[in-house]
Steps between C-alpha positions, in 0.01 A plus 500: 500500500868466583601146586602628849175651598448219746671169562194347660357319198815273485461312835786253389726805573448457878507122485833449316842553662571775229786299359512745213628776737772285656780600264410870502495517878812290538689763313324806648497404870874503572520849349269641761663692796276323747595145370691322779680231305718708261814299585319164418337406170126430494477122417124464593212726455136419594180688547344463843193719452334691237224757562342742256498824699306701231486478109848511361686435839607157655627459837753220519703326776787317348759254638849559377745207577873476488527120471806369668706811483629582866385818664752685716610295792449176319118468536289370216188718484165389382455829321296820545157602435449845317189711443455631154224727362495443116331727255382333187440697188491441120665856424662616831618863528862562399531724815507175698857457387699277749180375646432284193564130564431372142261360250337157570558255224240239584236388754206700613688829482646444153561808314457719796769716674558476888656757709544605861162658575626721776659722239177558341296790638164349412576174672646675804182710533285189473710335786415803718146464426508128584668605832200727580251219472554216756434150377632211324649455147564122465750410799580868538334695797489884486441677837509860629466699828127623489591799703755615233299521154740497200481790261421420142627648178866538595778488240746222566873506448744208556805586716834417360693474825345184635740203504328186636140591431292737283340818629234721329413852621136615441464879474746575796222355715592124544780262433426134399788257567459188281708224645695296240659211687203341682542269807228341712364692785410866585763750371631716770437802290129441553510348845723755676378832379134381584604393840678834567208697372280323758763618768471842385857527365503790248848424383378231261245558221198276556367255238204617297442198287667174409460178303598145576476151357390161624632292225748331467555615864384800709721802437502870499521644144492897538429774745365854433606766744475890520788662302698767681521732212730767649737252668860431416680177575778495771764395234430794270496746795841357629659536166368854455657585831832344417508673175429839664744441777224507750475336823231223524514428887165688585305276238693183621407553855131565419511171283649309798195622702262413232655144480464445870119601483443249226679231698299582809173480310609184350569346833151591604332362176673170503621231735852574663748220541742454786866605502768231483451384132865623420650154462246411230534838346882453483477168344286647221737774438788255474302299243438809293862601516598153382267516199607848408878430530445203256339734245728799560871402531611849616310427832712199583812685655262677741300193605683440845456850612137505395431170683652659804231771491222239475654274768498802743113488483499196739668697772393855462203678650188329343340845433139568458231218439452378144184656333365588166729736318507664154762252379676693226537864649713748312478858374306390192216359704424823703323812357519850648187721449524847657684438826372144559668163414283209366598142470398303183554153337466241777550208254836429649793359305334348198769227474414353841206257552174656598474307825840653596381863412192449719672373807639688787853641505704741697424876426885536489475339138316804377720739679809332329324533168462864538870546609619328203282722281671814643835342396377428153389857456828645619684287233301634210733805445867533513687549713305275740352688791551245790453778775153576342404140527622478849312813620189368343531156660542675841215725453272210381583296803450789742160576346412133532606484868304817586174320371566149577645526854806302414822585301613284210862624545505332839427168333839496326535114443147482383512796267832385347372150426187637335689753300750237393209271389360786292822577353540130383151510357595825307811341360316207357228736361749729331701222361198368321329819391733806529870379490611872475360568855674192647777720650246670725405207705849340484647815678251431776600131500858588547425746782263261685735204461816677602412763746155399605361864527 
């Protein structure tokens, strides 16, 4: 019998901190696309939780610390918690390729090879089977909607496009998002679609099954939803329209209306705040700008003009009440199937604390994110098509106004501040992850700081 047929006989595996895996994971983690601390060395690595999901597969929550290395803005983080599903075999398939982590030299796994189990079709299928059967596996709780039975025997495939998490598609029927960076609390990508489904909002696919943990803290680990097999994301559609020289205003207007429908449903599903929080919002924007300018010197000449945009928040129209929003809305977060738009990925900006992502914000923040996305799309081909972006922005706002009952274009000070804040976020992101893209948000920074339009 292969040494990996079952890990259960060696109970010390679950009792020890798996020190023998430390060096392997220390080298492997920073190379993953979803690892948040690429700009800081991993100085500490600890296992918080180990669960055997099924023979040959371990579920781990690990803590990656960065010691005293300052984070952007000068903070000293405690580190991050990551979710890993590790396959363990004596002779793994060579087809696993880049999923291989390494061969363990000592400890209870000595002589075995570990790998990212989400790349293994057999492990992925067993994970779906586990989601079909509610119950506990150690500290892990698997749950499902009893009115939506999960189909069995579906072939899995791991998506390559995911950035901050990992997603598996099962037979074009379901998509499972496995969260990588874990924070205490209910993840909005489970909480929000579930609440919107109860509101009867058809713009967001409802959760079918999910799993959570209660140790070392309560947190959401993954969500299974219907997969819109014939859908295309808004980013791809926009780029195709640009390449063909086609207009995109009809689609943009419909997308604005769909965004407003989701916002109205969110306002019904969750508590709504009161207007008048603009002073606190402006202060937070100032803080983010200070931190970003510290990390990206190219921002510094524009800081006075950008601060003026934030300062205007304290005197402009307070706008609509704060409410639950998407939090990271752009063309890649919307899908078009047939003639309908759908909104996905309610996790929010992964770099922000979960408590912030679950709190109420102005819906203008989502609108600003989508307007910036049109600008991004227009700059993907040369020559740049500023008129294409402007028409899309106008059409999107018009569609939003027709469904929401108020026009974002009439909240100029509010919209400028939120669009500026989004552009600052983009500058920091691009400087860290995609330096070649930095000119895109920097062009918006110059426009917003100098002209304010």
